Phi, psi and omega in degrees: 000140184276345177060041177288121180245124181264122174252123172269164180061032193290342184259000175269183182303308184284308182306317182294332176287319172301313179308305178307318182288323178291319175300320182294333183266007179081020176258133175266097180286149169274126180243128181280119173233146181285332183224128180295345175299334177273356193277335188301315183293324178293319178295321176298327186282347176114011177265164177256096177288145178210130184291129177210123174225121184300336179275357171232084187310330180294346179268351190275314181298314177303325185292323182270355184293123173088002183280136180261323182216162182227132172251102190261122182246118183231144182285156173295121178235121181301146180293143172252141184258000000 
């Protein structure tokens, strides 16, 4: 098993800490970013950036391909009635 872990929200407060801990543990996490413009610092830190935007469904399947585990960070969104 490759142990590929996809981290969403990797540029936020929680996700960035998860990415740092995974890298410190010797794991190269795959990090989902909405824009590859934000990916350079994550790449330099040892992560594998992949573009994924839930508003663009065509980006989701490639981001999840080969993934064994997911750390999902989602923003609080009020329920709509």
